[in-house]
C-alpha positions in Angstrom: 107.0 288.0 86.5 104.2 289.0 88.8 106.6 289.5 91.7 108.9 291.5 89.5 106.0 293.7 88.3 104.8 294.3 91.9 108.2 295.3 93.2 108.9 297.5 90.2 105.3 299.0 90.4 104.6 298.1 86.8 102.3 295.7 85.0 103.3 292.2 84.1 102.8 293.1 80.4 105.5 295.8 80.9 107.9 293.2 82.4 107.1 290.9 79.4 108.0 293.7 77.0 111.2 294.3 78.9 112.3 290.7 78.4 111.1 290.2 74.8 112.1 293.5 73.5 108.8 293.8 71.7 107.2 297.1 72.5 108.4 300.3 74.1 109.6 300.5 77.8 110.8 303.8 79.1 114.4 304.1 80.4 113.2 304.9 84.0 110.9 301.9 83.9 113.6 299.6 82.6 115.9 300.7 85.5 113.2 299.8 88.1 112.5 296.5 86.4 116.3 295.7 86.3 116.6 296.6 90.0 113.6 294.4 90.9 115.1 291.4 88.9 118.4 291.7 90.7 116.8 292.0 94.1 114.5 288.9 93.5 117.1 286.9 91.6 114.6 286.3 88.9 115.6 284.1 85.9 113.1 283.8 82.9 111.9 280.3 82.2 113.3 279.7 78.7 111.3 276.4 78.2 108.0 278.2 78.9 109.0 281.0 76.5 109.8 278.4 73.8 106.3 276.8 74.2 104.7 280.2 73.7 106.8 281.6 70.9 108.2 278.4 69.1 111.6 280.1 69.4 114.5 278.9 71.5 116.8 281.9 71.0 119.6 279.5 70.0 121.5 278.8 66.9 123.6 275.8 66.0 127.0 276.1 64.3 128.7 273.2 62.6 132.3 274.2 61.9 134.1 271.7 59.6 137.9 271.6 59.3 140.8 272.4 61.5 140.5 275.2 64.0 142.8 277.9 62.6 143.0 281.6 62.2 140.2 281.9 59.7 137.7 279.6 61.5 138.4 281.2 64.9 137.8 284.6 63.4 134.4 283.5 61.9 133.4 281.9 65.3 134.4 285.1 67.1 132.3 287.2 64.8 129.3 284.8 65.2 129.7 285.0 68.9 129.8 288.8 69.1 126.7 289.2 66.9 124.8 286.4 68.8 125.5 288.0 72.1 124.3 291.3 70.9 121.0 289.6 69.8 120.7 287.7 73.1 121.0 284.4 71.2 123.0 281.3 72.4 125.3 279.5 70.1 125.7 275.7 70.2 128.9 274.8 68.4 129.9 271.4 66.9 133.5 271.1 65.7 134.2 268.5 63.1 137.9 268.1 62.5 139.0 266.9 59.0 142.3 265.5 57.9 143.8 266.2 54.4 141.8 263.4 52.7 138.6 264.5 54.4 137.0 261.1 54.0 133.8 259.7 55.6 132.8 263.1 57.1 129.2 263.0 55.9 127.9 260.7 58.7 129.2 262.9 61.5 128.1 266.1 59.8 124.5 264.8 59.3 124.5 263.6 62.9 125.3 267.2 64.0 122.7 268.7 61.8 120.1 266.2 63.0 120.9 267.0 66.6 120.5 270.8 66.0 117.1 270.1 64.5 116.1 267.8 67.4 116.8 270.5 70.0 114.9 272.9 67.9 117.5 275.6 67.3 116.1 278.6 65.5 118.7 278.4 62.8 122.0 276.8 61.7 125.3 278.0 60.4 127.2 275.4 58.3 130.8 276.4 57.7 132.8 274.1 55.5 136.0 274.3 53.3 135.0 271.2 51.3 134.0 271.4 47.6 131.2 268.8 47.8 129.3 270.2 50.8 126.1 270.5 48.7 125.6 266.7 48.9 125.1 267.1 52.7 122.1 269.4 52.1 120.3 267.3 49.5 116.7 267.1 50.6 117.1 269.8 53.3 113.5 270.9 54.0 114.4 274.5 55.0 112.0 274.3 58.0 115.1 275.4 60.0 116.8 278.4 58.4 120.4 277.6 57.4 123.3 279.8 56.2 126.4 278.2 54.6 129.8 279.7 54.9 131.6 278.5 51.9 134.1 279.7 49.3 132.1 278.0 46.6 128.4 278.3 47.5 125.8 276.5 45.3 123.4 279.4 45.6 123.4 283.2 45.6 121.0 283.1 48.6 121.6 282.0 52.1 125.4 281.9 51.9 128.5 283.9 52.8 132.3 283.6 52.3 135.6 285.2 51.4 136.8 285.9 47.9 140.0 283.8 47.7 140.2 284.0 43.9 140.5 287.8 44.2 143.1 287.4 47.0 145.2 285.1 44.8 144.9 287.4 41.8 145.7 290.7 43.6 148.6 289.2 45.5 150.2 287.9 42.3 149.3 291.2 40.4 151.2 293.1 43.2 154.3 291.1 42.6 154.0 291.5 38.8 153.6 295.3 39.2 156.9 295.3 41.2 158.6 293.8 38.2 158.7 290.1 39.0 158.2 287.6 36.2 159.3 284.4 37.8 156.7 283.9 40.6 156.2 280.7 42.6 153.0 279.8 44.2 153.3 277.8 47.4 149.8 276.2 47.5 147.6 275.3 50.4 146.0 271.9 50.9 144.5 271.0 47.6 141.4 269.4 49.1 140.2 272.8 50.4 138.1 275.3 48.5 140.2 278.3 49.6 143.4 276.8 48.5 142.0 275.9 45.1 140.5 279.4 44.6 143.8 281.2 45.6 145.7 279.0 43.2 143.2 279.8 40.4 143.5 283.5 41.1 147.3 283.2 40.9 147.1 281.2 37.6 144.7 283.8 36.1 147.0 286.7 37.0 150.0 284.9 35.5 148.1 284.0 32.4 146.9 287.6 32.0 150.4 288.9 32.1 151.7 286.3 29.7 153.8 284.6 32.3 154.4 280.9 33.1 153.1 279.6 36.3 155.0 277.6 38.9 153.0 275.8 41.6 154.6 273.9 44.6 151.9 271.6 45.9 153.1 269.8 49.0 150.8 271.2 51.7 148.7 268.8 53.8 147.4 271.5 56.0 147.5 275.3 56.5 150.5 275.2 59.0 153.9 276.7 59.0 155.2 273.1 58.8 153.8 272.8 55.3 155.5 276.0 54.2 158.8 274.9 55.8 158.7 271.7 53.8 158.0 273.6 50.6 160.9 276.0 51.4 163.3 273.0 51.8 162.6 271.7 48.3 162.0 275.0 46.3 164.8 275.9 43.8 165.7 279.6 44.5 167.2 280.0 41.0 163.7 279.5 39.4 161.9 282.4 41.1 162.3 286.0 42.4 158.9 286.2 44.2 156.5 283.9 46.0 152.7 283.9 46.6 152.0 281.8 49.6 148.5 280.5 50.1 148.3 281.8 53.7 150.5 283.6 56.2 151.4 280.5 58.2 152.7 278.8 55.0 154.6 282.0 54.2 156.2 282.0 57.6 157.4 278.4 57.3 158.7 279.0 53.8 160.7 282.1 54.8 162.2 280.2 57.8 163.4 277.3 55.5 164.8 279.7 52.9 166.7 281.7 55.5 168.4 278.6 56.7 169.4 278.0 53.1 170.9 281.5 53.0 168.0 283.3 51.1 166.1 286.1 52.9 163.2 288.3 51.9 163.1 290.8 50.3 166.8 290.8 49.5 166.7 287.5 47.6 162.9 287.1 46.9 159.7 288.8 47.6 156.8 287.0 49.3 153.1 287.7 49.9 150.7 285.7 52.1 146.9 285.7 52.8 144.9 286.4 56.0 146.8 289.2 57.7 146.9 287.3 61.0 148.0 289.6 63.8 151.5 288.1 64.0 152.2 288.8 60.3 153.1 292.4 61.1 155.9 291.0 63.4 157.4 288.4 61.1 161.0 289.0 60.0 160.6 290.8 57.7 157.0 292.0 58.3 154.8 290.2 55.8 153.0 291.7 52.9 149.6 290.0 52.8 146.0 289.9 51.6 143.8 290.8 54.6 140.6 288.9 54.9 138.3 290.1 57.7 137.0 286.7 59.1 135.4 288.4 62.1 133.3 290.6 59.9 132.3 287.5 57.9 131.1 285.9 61.1 129.1 289.0 62.2 127.5 289.3 58.7 126.6 285.6 58.6 124.8 285.7 61.9 122.9 288.9 61.0 121.8 287.2 57.7 120.6 284.2 59.6 118.9 286.2 62.3 117.1 288.2 59.8 115.9 285.1 58.1 114.7 283.7 61.4 112.7 286.8 62.1 111.3 287.5 58.6 111.6 284.2 56.7 113.4 286.0 53.8 116.8 284.6 52.7 119.6 287.1 52.2 121.7 287.4 49.1 125.3 286.0 49.1 127.7 288.0 51.2 131.4 288.3 50.3 134.3 289.5 52.2 136.7 291.1 49.7 140.5 291.0 50.3 142.6 294.0 51.0 146.3 294.3 50.1 148.5 295.2 53.1 152.0 296.1 52.0 154.9 295.6 54.4 158.6 294.9 54.1 158.6 291.4 52.5 158.0 292.7 48.9 160.3 294.8 46.7 161.3 295.0 43.1 163.5 292.1 42.0 167.2 292.4 42.8 168.1 290.6 39.5 166.6 290.7 36.0 
């Protein structure tokens, strides 16, 4: 730092302010320091900084569940916000099958590792309903934010609003005039699938309609939707609410092979608004969930807690109905 200061003709304290961001450094001075750093090839000693500040400028992320559109969007948002804050993410990916058994040991091992390397904070993203058992006895010496559809607390947590997505998707179909609406459910061991089904059931109950749930999904894939489409009885419904866009795609493909096509023979709504949904045949009506925004907000909540010690209130990403060509009024009464 002394060499950088000498070449830039500034004090070492000014160079320190340049790196830490604490204190004002004029634009002209910053340019001189930047040029000196590049000329000398200087790299700050992160270990020495950690000893002085007790901060590592790193955050651990434990992502549980399959790597899919939603989880990748959250990780992208976390990465964007972390890069802006000059924080490094260390990501542990814990894949889970449908049964999701015996995950606690691996999850605890990952959290223990994060604490051992002294990350400044942790993001725990999980689709499981019993994640709170993992945090029993958590001492909060390391700030932690959970990304969960069903958080146990109104503080230090973030998530989407899948119940609202299920309710609004179903309500859209009801408003179009549909009365026989089938729900093609997601994997029943996941919070998001349960909440979307609950939203569907509440909308049907509120309209005085009977619910129909086809529960065969073992994951969020198009394959699950295709299997559902092969066993669904087209005579029993005029509309479908699929638990996500991938399942909707598989369902439409299977039904088309059976001679039924949306929206001529049935309407269908998905959830996510993944980029490809606009190019399905037909383009899919869906409930948009901004997972990238969820990741950005989650990191900012955690970073604020790291800096101030104050836990943020629960943050929710609300769904937005995106109407495309896959929904229409029923062709038959």
